[in-house]
C-alpha positions as CSV (number, residue, x, y, z in Angstrom):
1,M,-36.2,-12.6,-2.8
2,P,-33.8,-9.8,-2.4
3,N,-35.2,-6.4,-1.4
4,L,-34.2,-4.5,-4.6
5,L,-34.8,-1.2,-3.1
6,E,-32.5,-2.0,-0.3
7,V,-29.9,-3.2,-2.7
8,V,-30.0,-0.3,-4.8
9,R,-29.9,2.2,-1.9
10,N,-27.0,0.9,-0.2
11,P,-25.3,-2.4,-1.7
12,I,-22.5,-2.5,0.4
13,A,-24.5,-2.3,3.7
14,Y,-26.8,-5.2,2.1
15,I,-23.7,-7.4,1.3
16,A,-22.4,-6.6,5.0
17,A,-25.7,-7.8,6.3
18,R,-25.6,-11.3,4.8
19,W,-21.9,-12.0,4.4
20,T,-18.9,-12.0,6.9
21,P,-15.3,-12.5,5.5
22,T,-12.7,-14.5,7.3
23,Q,-9.6,-13.0,8.8
24,R,-7.8,-14.5,5.8
25,T,-10.1,-12.9,3.4
26,L,-9.9,-9.6,4.9
27,N,-6.0,-9.7,4.8
28,R,-6.3,-10.9,1.1
29,A,-8.6,-8.1,0.0
30,T,-6.5,-5.3,2.0
31,F,-3.1,-6.8,0.4
32,T,-4.5,-7.0,-3.0
33,A,-5.3,-3.1,-2.9
34,L,-1.8,-2.5,-1.6
35,L,-0.3,-4.6,-4.3
36,L,-2.1,-3.0,-7.1
37,S,-1.2,0.5,-5.7
38,V,2.4,-0.4,-6.0
39,I,1.8,-1.8,-9.5
40,I,0.3,1.2,-10.7
41,V,3.2,3.4,-9.6
42,V,5.5,1.1,-11.7
43,T,3.3,1.0,-14.7
44,G,3.0,4.8,-14.5
45,G,6.8,4.9,-14.5
46,A,6.9,2.7,-17.5
47,V,4.8,5.3,-19.4
48,R,7.1,8.0,-18.6
49,L,10.4,5.8,-19.2
50,T,9.1,4.7,-22.6
51,G,8.3,8.3,-23.6
52,S,4.5,7.4,-23.9
53,G,3.1,10.0,-21.6
54,L,1.3,11.7,-24.4
55,G,0.4,8.3,-26.2
56,C,-3.1,9.4,-25.5
57,D,-2.9,13.3,-26.0
58,T,-6.0,14.0,-24.2
59,W,-8.1,13.2,-21.3
60,P,-10.8,11.4,-20.4
61,K,-10.6,10.2,-24.1
62,C,-7.4,8.7,-25.6
63,S,-7.7,11.2,-28.5
64,D,-10.3,13.7,-29.9
65,D,-11.6,11.0,-32.2
66,S,-11.6,7.9,-29.9
67,L,-12.2,6.8,-26.3
68,V,-9.4,4.1,-26.8
69,A,-6.2,3.9,-28.4
70,T,-6.1,2.9,-32.0
71,S,-3.5,1.1,-34.2
72,E,-2.5,4.5,-35.4
73,M,-1.4,5.8,-32.1
74,G,1.2,3.0,-32.2
75,F,3.2,1.7,-29.1
76,H,3.1,4.7,-27.1
77,G,-0.6,5.0,-27.4
78,A,-1.1,1.2,-26.3
79,V,1.3,1.6,-23.3
80,E,-0.6,5.0,-22.0
81,F,-4.0,3.4,-22.5
82,S,-3.0,0.1,-20.8
83,N,-1.9,2.4,-17.7
84,R,-5.1,4.1,-17.9
85,M,-7.1,0.6,-17.7
86,M,-4.8,-0.4,-14.7
87,T,-6.8,2.2,-13.0
88,W,-9.9,0.3,-13.3
89,V,-8.2,-2.9,-12.1
90,L,-6.8,-1.0,-9.1
91,S,-10.5,0.5,-8.5
92,A,-11.9,-3.0,-8.4
93,A,-9.1,-4.2,-5.8
94,V,-10.2,-1.1,-3.8
95,G,-13.8,-1.9,-4.2
96,W,-13.1,-5.5,-2.9
97,A,-11.4,-4.3,0.2
98,I,-14.1,-1.6,1.0
99,V,-16.7,-4.5,0.9
100,A,-14.5,-6.7,3.0
101,C,-13.8,-4.1,5.5
102,R,-17.4,-3.0,5.8
103,S,-18.4,-6.5,6.1
104,A,-15.9,-7.5,9.0
105,K,-17.6,-8.5,12.2
106,P,-17.4,-6.9,14.9
107,R,-17.8,-4.0,13.0
108,R,-14.5,-2.0,12.5
109,K,-15.5,1.5,11.5
110,G,-12.0,2.9,11.4
111,L,-10.9,0.1,9.1
112,S,-13.9,0.9,6.7
113,R,-13.0,4.6,6.9
114,L,-9.6,3.8,5.8
115,A,-10.8,1.5,3.0
116,W,-12.9,4.3,1.7
117,A,-10.2,6.8,1.6
118,Q,-8.5,4.6,-0.9
119,F,-11.5,5.2,-3.3
120,W,-11.5,9.1,-3.0
121,L,-7.5,9.0,-3.5
122,V,-7.9,6.8,-6.7
123,M,-10.6,9.1,-8.1
124,S,-8.6,12.2,-7.3
125,N,-5.4,10.8,-8.6
126,G,-7.2,10.0,-11.8
127,V,-8.1,13.5,-12.2
128,I,-4.7,14.8,-11.5
129,G,-3.4,12.2,-14.1
130,G,-5.6,13.7,-16.6
131,V,-4.6,17.3,-15.9
132,T,-1.0,16.1,-16.4
133,V,-1.8,15.2,-20.0
134,L,-3.8,18.1,-20.6
135,M,-0.9,20.2,-19.3
136,D,1.4,18.3,-21.8
137,L,3.3,16.6,-18.8
138,N,4.2,19.7,-17.0
139,P,6.8,18.4,-14.4
140,Y,5.3,20.1,-11.6
141,T,1.8,18.1,-12.2
142,V,3.9,14.9,-12.8
143,A,5.3,15.4,-9.4
144,A,1.9,15.9,-7.8
145,H,0.7,12.8,-9.6
146,F,3.3,10.7,-8.1
147,L,2.9,12.3,-4.7
148,A,-1.0,11.5,-4.8
149,A,0.0,8.1,-5.8
150,T,2.3,7.9,-2.8
151,S,-0.8,9.0,-0.6
152,L,-2.7,6.1,-1.8
153,L,0.1,3.7,-1.1
154,T,0.2,5.1,2.3
155,V,-3.5,4.4,2.9
156,T,-3.4,1.0,1.4
157,T,-0.4,0.0,3.6
158,L,-2.0,1.4,6.8
159,T,-5.3,-0.5,5.9
160,W,-3.5,-3.6,5.3
161,L,-1.4,-3.3,8.6
162,R,-4.8,-2.4,10.4
163,A,-6.6,-5.3,9.3
164,R,-4.0,-7.7,10.7
165,E,-4.3,-6.2,14.2
166,G,-7.0,-5.7,16.8
167,D,-9.0,-2.5,17.5
168,A,-7.8,-2.5,21.4
169,A,-6.3,0.9,22.7
170,P,-2.7,1.2,21.5
171,R,-0.1,-0.2,24.1
172,P,3.4,1.1,23.5
173,L,6.1,-1.3,23.1
174,V,9.0,1.3,23.3
175,G,9.8,4.5,25.1
176,K,9.2,8.1,23.9
177,P,12.9,8.8,22.6
178,V,12.4,5.8,20.5
179,K,9.1,6.9,19.2
180,Q,10.8,10.4,18.6
181,L,13.6,8.5,16.5
182,V,10.9,6.9,14.1
183,V,9.1,10.1,13.7
184,A,12.5,11.7,12.6
185,L,13.2,8.8,10.3
186,T,9.5,8.9,8.8
187,V,9.9,12.7,8.0
188,F,13.4,12.3,6.4
189,A,12.0,9.2,4.2
190,G,9.1,11.6,3.3
191,L,11.7,14.3,2.2
192,L,13.6,11.6,0.3
193,I,10.5,10.8,-1.8
194,A,9.9,14.3,-2.3
195,A,13.0,14.9,-3.5
196,G,13.3,12.2,-5.9
197,T,10.2,13.7,-7.6
198,V,12.5,16.8,-8.4
199,V,15.1,14.5,-9.9
200,T,12.4,13.1,-12.1
201,G,11.1,16.8,-12.9
202,A,14.6,17.8,-13.9
203,G,16.2,14.7,-15.1
204,P,16.3,13.3,-18.8
205,H,13.3,11.0,-18.6
206,A,10.6,13.8,-19.4
207,G,7.9,11.1,-20.5
208,D,7.3,11.8,-24.0
209,T,9.8,12.0,-27.1
210,S,8.7,15.5,-27.9
211,E,10.1,18.6,-26.3
212,V,8.7,18.6,-22.8
213,P,9.8,21.4,-20.2
214,R,11.9,20.6,-17.2
215,M,12.2,22.0,-13.6
216,P,14.8,24.9,-14.0
217,V,17.4,23.2,-11.7
218,D,20.4,21.1,-12.2
219,W,19.3,17.4,-11.9
220,K,22.8,16.2,-10.9
221,T,22.7,18.8,-7.9
222,V,19.2,17.5,-6.8
223,A,20.4,13.9,-7.2
224,Q,23.2,14.7,-5.1
225,L,20.6,16.2,-2.3
226,H,18.4,12.8,-3.0
227,A,21.4,10.7,-2.3
228,D,22.4,12.7,1.0
229,L,18.8,12.3,2.2
230,A,19.1,8.8,1.5
231,W,22.2,8.3,3.8
232,V,20.3,10.2,6.6
233,V,17.4,7.8,6.5
234,V,19.9,4.9,6.4
235,G,21.8,6.3,9.3
236,L,18.6,6.8,11.2
237,T,17.5,3.3,10.5
238,L,20.8,1.7,11.7
239,A,20.7,4.0,14.8
240,L,17.1,2.6,15.3
241,W,18.1,-1.0,15.0
242,F,20.9,-0.6,17.5
243,V,18.6,1.1,20.0
244,L,16.0,-1.2,19.8
245,R,18.5,-4.1,20.6
246,A,20.0,-2.0,23.4
247,V,16.5,-1.7,25.0
248,D,15.7,-5.3,24.3
249,A,12.4,-4.1,22.3
250,P,9.8,-6.9,21.3
251,P,10.9,-8.8,18.1
252,G,8.2,-6.9,16.0
253,P,10.0,-3.4,16.1
254,R,13.4,-5.0,15.6
255,R,12.2,-7.2,12.8
256,S,10.6,-4.1,10.9
257,A,13.9,-2.0,11.4
258,R,16.1,-4.8,10.0
259,D,13.7,-5.2,7.1
260,L,13.8,-1.4,6.3
261,F,17.6,-1.6,6.4
262,L,17.8,-4.3,3.9
263,V,15.4,-2.7,1.6
264,L,17.4,0.7,1.8
265,L,20.8,-1.0,1.2
266,A,19.2,-2.7,-2.2
267,Q,17.5,0.6,-3.1
268,G,20.7,2.7,-2.4
269,A,22.8,0.1,-4.5
270,I,20.3,0.4,-7.5
271,G,20.5,4.2,-7.3
272,Y,24.0,4.5,-7.3
273,V,24.5,2.2,-10.2
274,Q,21.8,4.1,-12.3
275,Y,23.4,7.3,-11.3
276,F,26.8,6.3,-12.8
277,T,25.3,4.5,-15.8
278,D,23.5,7.6,-17.1
279,L,19.9,6.6,-15.6
280,P,19.2,3.4,-18.0
281,E,15.3,3.1,-18.2
282,V,15.3,-0.5,-16.5
283,L,17.3,0.7,-13.7
284,V,15.2,3.7,-13.1
285,G,12.2,1.7,-13.2
286,A,13.7,-0.7,-10.6
287,H,14.6,2.2,-8.3
288,L,10.7,3.6,-8.8
289,L,9.6,-0.1,-7.4
290,G,12.1,0.4,-4.6
291,S,10.9,3.6,-3.6
292,T,7.5,2.1,-2.9
293,L,9.0,-0.7,-0.7
294,V,10.9,1.8,1.1
295,W,8.0,3.7,2.1
296,I,5.9,0.5,3.0
297,A,8.8,-0.6,5.1
298,V,9.0,2.8,6.9
299,L,5.2,2.6,7.6
300,R,5.8,-1.0,8.9
301,V,8.3,0.3,11.4
302,L,5.9,3.1,12.4
303,L,3.0,1.0,13.2
304,S,5.3,-1.8,14.8
305,L,5.9,0.4,17.8
306,R,2.5,-0.4,19.5
307,D,0.4,-3.3,20.0
308,R,-3.4,-3.2,19.4
309,G,-4.2,-7.0,20.1
310,E,-5.2,-9.8,17.7
311,P,-8.1,-9.2,15.5
312,L,-11.6,-10.4,17.4
313,P,-12.7,-13.9,16.3
314,V,-15.3,-13.9,13.5
315,P,-18.5,-14.8,15.1
316,G,-19.4,-18.4,14.6
317,A,-16.0,-19.0,12.9
318,A,-15.4,-22.1,15.0
319,E,-18.3,-23.6,14.6
320,P,-18.1,-25.0,11.0
321,A,-14.7,-26.5,11.8
322,A,-16.3,-28.5,14.6
323,H,-19.2,-29.7,12.6
324,E,-16.8,-30.9,9.7
325,A,-14.6,-32.6,12.3
326,V,-17.8,-34.6,13.5
327,A,-18.8,-35.3,10.0
328,A,-15.3,-36.6,9.2
329,G,-15.8,-39.0,12.1
330,A,-13.6,-37.1,14.7
331,P,-15.0,-36.9,18.1
332,A,-16.2,-33.3,19.2
333,S,-14.2,-31.3,21.6
334,R,-14.8,-32.0,25.1
335,T,-16.0,-29.4,27.4
336,A,-14.7,-28.8,31.0
337,A,-17.7,-30.6,32.2
338,D,-17.0,-33.5,30.3
339,E,-13.3,-33.7,31.4
340,A,-14.5,-33.5,35.2
341,P,-14.4,-37.0,37.0
342,A,-17.7,-38.7,37.4
343,P,-19.1,-38.7,41.2
344,S,-18.6,-41.6,42.9
345,T,-21.6,-43.9,43.7
346,A,-20.2,-46.1,46.3
347,P,-21.7,-45.8,49.8
348,A,-20.0,-43.6,52.5
349,G,-18.5,-45.3,55.6
């Protein structure tokens, strides 16, 4: 019979004391949180691109008279309310990641802190989203909402990457000049994303069919700046790839740099096509998805520059496999003593 007081006081610690996730479960839990953080960015973009930003015209309720969307609110109300419900799906994924990280053995406190940071970012981003609605889609709060979502994406990516490696002291795989190049790449990628929010705030997709104020800048000029920053990021990525090959860096950093370059090429192609076709909604949505993939790829490059070893094996994980083998009729693995030759019993001389 479980101790109910213990369960109520600290349910996560109660679970952690009685359950140990496998490494595969830990990877899946952290990846699911990452996947949902990407999806909620895309669905948030769908709200804006369909003009449904004020489909629910207040917050936390959908309207003054209803907590949920009603048939009278039509398509826009359904789209906005569906995006709000995605927050609960994301919260469930983050909760699973928190429980899995907390239950990992040996204990991984750094990983648990990253998982808990996801929870606070989800909560704060929900509040920022509500303020955005209450302020009738003010473009500056819309930009803050997207940047908060990017912060969540950053933490879920770091949690996923950290879950797949050990907790040994970081061992650098490249020299200081390469690290500085990657830091510059990361900074310019961040500026690229920030410039994208200004393009959104000044561009034609305001997020609602009514008159919504825009940022007082020429969106085509900002779009050109956004494109220039994209070329800087592409150039830095290409330079990084050549440098990593020149110094004969390990496969991990080279592979991450190659993947980032390919994602940037695809994202750049979508960006130019949408610009010259007057920003069709489908391509804008694809470009938004691409921005999340670019940032994930940048973070992968950043963390690939050091090695922290493999995750420690889960205590007792090998024993069930051996028991299953014996139950299936397979011989148990032999120890070193079993492999040693038997002592001779012949008489000396």
